N, C-alpha and C positions, 0 to 999 in steps of 0.2 A: 357460307364463306364469311369470314370476318370483314367488317367495314374498314379495317385498317389496310390501306394500300401503300406500297412503298413510295409512290409519288407524294403521299401526304406526310411521310415521316420527316421529322425535323432535320434539316441539313446541318452539317457542321462545316468547318473550313474546307474548301475543296482542295484536293491533292492530285498530283499527276497519277495516271493509271499505273498500277503496279505490274512489273514484269517478273513473273514467278521463275523459280529456279528451273533451268533446263540446260543440258549439255550444249556447248557451242556447235553450230552446224559446220561441217567440214567443207573446205573449198573444193574437194575432189573425192571421187570414190576411193575408199580404202582398199589396199591390196590384200592378197590372200594372207600374207604373213602378219599384217596388222590385225586382221580379223581373228587369226588363230592364236596369236601370242600376246597381244596387247590388251588394254582395258576393255576392248570390244568383246573379247571372249566371255567376259563376266557381265558386261552391260552393253547390249547392242545399241542403246540410244546414243552412245558416243561415236558411233560409226556411220551416222546418217548425213549425207552431203546436203548442201544448200539446195541443189537442183531438185531434190525430192520434194521440197516444199513449194515448188513452182510448176513442176511438170505433172501431167495426168498419168504418165506411163513411163516405166523404166524396165529394161531387160538386163538381168544379171546372170552370170554363170559362176558357180562355185563348185570346183572339182567337176563331178559328173552331174551336178544338179543345176537345173535352169529355173530361174524365178522371174515371174512377170509382176513387177510392182505396180499396183493400180491405185490411183487416188481420184479417179473420175467417178462421181456418184452413180451415173447411169451404168457404167461398167461394173461397179460393185453390186448394183441391183441385179444385173444380169447373172453374175456369179453366185450370189447368195440367195437369190429368189427365183428369177425367171428360168434359169437353167441349172438350178441347184442340184437336180438329179445327176448332172454330169460331173459334179465335184464332191469329193470326199476329203476327210481329214487325211493328210499325208501319212504314209507308212512310217516315216521317220518320227513324226510327232506321236503317233499312236504307240510306237515301240518305246519311246522315252517314258511315257506315262503308264504303260501296261504293268510294270512291276508294282506300282503303287495303287492304281485304281482299276486294274484289270479291264473287264469289258463293261464298265459302268456306263451310265448315260453319256458322260462326257467323251468316252472313247469308242462307244459302239457305233455301228453303221447298219444301214438297211433295216430289215424287219426287227432286229433286236433293238435298235434305237427307237423305232416307232412304238414298239410295245412298252418299253421302259418309259418313254415320254408320256404315253397315255396313262400308265399306272401312277405316275407322280404328279400329273397335272392338277388334280384336286387339292393336293397339299399346298400348292402355291397359287391357287385361285384367289381373287381379291377378297372374298369373304373369309377364307382361311387366314390370309395375311392379317386382316383386320382383327381376327381373334387373338393374334399374337401381340397386338399393340400394348396391352397391359404389361406383358412380360418385358417388352422393350423399355417401357417407362420405368419399371421396377429396377432393371439392371442399370439404366441411366442414373436413377436416383442413388443407387448404391455406390456407384463410382463417384458421383458428385459429393456424396457424404464423406467419402474417404478424402477427397481434396479439401473439403471444408474442415475436417478434423486436423489435417496437416497444417492448414493455414492457422487455425485457432491455437495449435500447439507451437506455432512459430518454427515448425520443423523445416519446411522449405516451400517456396512458392514456384519452384521450377518443376515442371511435370513433363515427362516424355509422353506426349499425347498419342504417339504411335503405339507405344507399349500399353498405355491405358485403354485405348480403343480396341487393341487386340484382345486384351484380357476380357473386356466387356462383351465383345461379339462372340468370343469363344464360349463364355457363360451362356449367352443367348442361344447359340446353336445347340449346346449340350442340353439345355432345358427344353427348347422348342422341339427338337427332333428326337432326342434320346431320353426325355423325361429326367434328365439330370443323373442318369445311371451309367454313363460311359466310363467314369472314373479316369477320364483324361483331363487332368487339371492343367491350368495355365503354366504353373511352375514346372510341371513335369514334361510338358509337350511343346511349348512355344519354341524353344531352341531347336528341337528335333524337326519341327515343321519348317523352320527357316533353313536349316542345313539341307534338308531334302530339296526344297524349292531352288535354292541357289546352286547346289552341286549337281543336280540332275540335268540341267539345261545349259551348263557352261559349254561353249563351243570348243570341242576337242576332236582330234582326228578319229579317235575310237568311236565317238558318237556318230560322226558322219558316215563311217564305214560299217556301222552295225556291230561294233566290237566293244560295247560298253563294259561287258564283264571283265575284259582284259585291261581296262583303263585303271591304272593304279594311282591316279592323282589324289592328293590329300582331300580335296573337296569332294571328289567322287566316292572315296572310301567313307567319308563322314556321311554323305548322302545315303549310301547303302545301309550303313549302320542305323541311321535315324529312321529310314523306311522300315527296317525290320522291327525296331522297337514299337513304332506306331501301329504297324499291322498286327503284331502280336497282341498288343493291348486291345485294339478294336476287335480282333477276332475272338478274344476271350469274352468280350461283352456280347457280341452277336450270338455266340454259342450259348451263353447263359440265357439270352432272351429267347432263343429258339426252343430251349428246354422248359421254359416257364409255362405252367399250366394255365395261368391267368395273367398274361402280360399287360402292361399299360397299352391303351389304344392310341399309340403315337405313330409318328412317321415310320420309324423302323419296323414296328410290328405290322403296320399295314403293308409296307414294302415286302417284308418276308412272307406274309400271308399271300400276297398277290403272286409272288414268284413261285411259291409252293403249289399253287393251283395248276401251274403249267409245267413245272420242272421237278426232278427228283430233289430230295431234301438237301443233299450235299451241294448241288448246283444252286439251289435257292439260297442257301447260306452264303455261298461264295459271291453271288451277285449282290446280295444284301451287304456283304462286307465291302465289295468294290464301291458301291454307291455311298455307303457310310463314310468311307475314306474320302471320296470325292467331295461330299458336302461338308465334312469336318474340316478338310484342308482348305478348299476353295471358298466354302460358304462364309467362314468368318474372316478370312484374309481379305477378300474383296471389299467387304463393308468397312473393315477396320482401316484399311489404307485410304478409302474415300473419305471417311470421317476425319482422319488425321490431316489429309491434304486440305480439306475444307477449313479446318481450324488454322492451318498454316496461312492460307490465303486471306482469311478474315483478320488474322493477327497483324497483317501488313496493310490492311485497308480500313482505316478508322471509320470512314463513312459507312461502308458496307457492314462492318461489324455492329455499328450502332443501330442501323436499321434492322438487322437480323435480331439483335438483342431486344429491341422494342417490340417487334412482332412476336417473338417467342414468349417474352414475358407476358404480353397481353393474352396470347393464346392459352397459356397455362393458368393465368389468373382468372380466366373466364369460368373455370370449373368444369369445362368440357372434358369428356373422357379422352384417353389417348388416341383412339381412332379418329375422333372428331377433331382433335388438335391438328391432325395432318391436313385437314381441309382449311385450316386457318394460317397456313404458312406459305403464301404465294411467293414472297420475296426469298425466303430461305430455299424454296424449291428451285428458284432461279440460280441461287448460289450453288446448290447441289449439282444442277445440270452443268453449270460453268466449270465446276470442279472436275466433273467427269469428262468435260471437253479437254481440259488441260492435262489431266492425269487419268486417262481412261483405264479402267480395271482390265479390260481386254485390249492390250496395247498392240497385239499382232494377231492376225487371222490368216491361216494358210489353208489353201484348198488345192488338192491334186486332181488334175483332169483325168477323167476315166476314158474319154474319147477326145479327138481333136476338136478344137473350138477356136473362137476368135474374140479378143478383147481389145478395145481401143484401136481397132483396125489392124491388130497384129495377131499372127497365128499362134495358138497355144497347142502344142503337141500332147498327145496322150502321155501321161506320166510326168509332165511338167507341172510346176506349182505356181498358182496365182497367190501372191501375198499382198494382203491389205493391212496397212498399219494405221489403226485409229490415231496413234500418236502423231503421225504425219498428216493424215486426213483432217484431223481437228485443228491443225496449225497451218493448213495449206493456204498460201497467200491468194490463190484464185477463188477461194471459197469463203474466207472470213476477213472482215475488216480488223486490222491490228490484231492478228491471231495470236501473238505471243504475250498479250496483255490480259490481265484479269478483269473481266467486265461482265458481271451478271446480267446486264441488260441485253446481252446476246440472246437471252432466253425469255425476254418479256413477250407477251402474246403476239405483238406486231412483228417483232424480229423473227420469232419462230415460224410464223406463217410464210416467211420468205425462204426458209431453209429447204433444201432438197432432203427428202426423207433419208437418203443414204449418204449425207455428208456428216452425219452425227450418229455414230454407232458404238457407244461405250460398252454395250453388252452384246455386241454382234448384231446380226439381223437375219431375216429370213426364217425358215423352219427351225434352225438350230440356235435361235436367239436364246440367251441365258434364261433358263426356267425360273431362276431365283431373282430375277431383276426387280419385280415388285416387292418381294421380301426385303431385298437389300435397300431399296429406296425408303420404304416405310421405317425400317430399323434405323437407317442413317439419319433421317429427318427427325425422328423422335429423340435419338441420342443427342444430336446437335442442338435441337431446340431446347431441350432440358438444360444442357450445359451452358448454352448461350444466355438463357434466362437467369442463370445463377452466377455466372463468372464472366470476367473479361480476360482476353488472351493477348499477350504481347510477345514479340520476338525476344530471344535470348541473344544479347549482344555478343558478337564474335562467333556465333555458331553458323556454319555454312550448310545450307540445305542442298542435298544432291539426290535427284531421282535415280533409282536403279531398277532396271527391268530384268527379271528372270521369268518365272511364271506370273508373278504379280508385279505391279508397279509401286514400289515402296520408297520411302525416304531412307537413304542409306545411313546407317548409324543412328537411327531413331529421329525423333522430331521434338526436341525440348522446347517448351514455351513457358513463359511466366503466366501463371494462372492466379487471378485475384478475384475475390468476391465482387460481384457487380454492385455498384452504388447508385 
């Protein structure tokens, strides 16, 4: 561990805590028409009432569906861990994602899920993640060099860091999991991924009634077209890989080989394809958004950015390897965790009860849904002091020791916690530390930042920042 502690970093002029962008909290529960026809259909964050951030439990009915909204950490532990066997991903959610990711790890249940989880666990174990650290650093450096070239050429000092982070993390996923052979470049695929994610989960009557194929809305048509293109391209790659006599020993090869030991070739190829699409779409999008949000937050807190810059510059100047650099970033890790509190990658978790149960003293009937919103949980006024403000000290060791384990769940919790959580954190910290060591980030005057939630939690319309070489 580095000797540099954030308490010892040179302070600059104090400033009030920064209140990051978030939709205003409603004074009342929105009605059915507002949810179906207004902005809430595209971005559910705008439809959350103030009471959700104060109460541990809410019950809502939406057509034939009953939802139990839970923000009590003990109740969340009950649903996601203690009685996890009684809860599964709802049929509606699985149906939405099945055309894109089939029966992959994210969508599977029961023994199929357990087998896939075991098969993939080694690829995301700590030692495996550490082996990817040089790749993270290489891609971080390549992006930083592009920014430096733009600056030197006086081209522009304004960079859409959301787009840059997406390009970088897509390059990482392609190289780390597919040996750079997927042929799914950023230029060709980024817009297709975005169209699929935004169009597939927009709240519409066809979606709720299980009639998605009859939904002719423009966003849904674009989503289906984008899905077809992405699957066709990935399918061609998986079939090429399955036919190779001596393929690279990477994640996809190990996955296909593992499935082939237990299933016919066609089924093994399909499951490999399903999981390749899962990790390709979700794997890079999660980290890219978190990195962009972290840069946004730091761009508006001069003190926090200065501390993060000094820590990162010292860590990289030490000559330590990329994996060791991770152990020298205690303050930046606090920033990372605070970023995921304010902008959790998994902003909503739904579980359908298999049998009757009880949460927060209220009955949950078989077939009803318990819904947990990390977006709400992480800003809940009963759990956090000044929850709407950016404060990395929420995650200093003393403060963390006071947290309930289930009041902070940016990657979910329990048996189905995100398998790529360690990969995302290591990648995010290396990208951020490299960029913060070399550059300073400032807001673009006049640009309004707005979080939008579909599958991911992203900055709507990108996130432009002024990027200047650090001095």
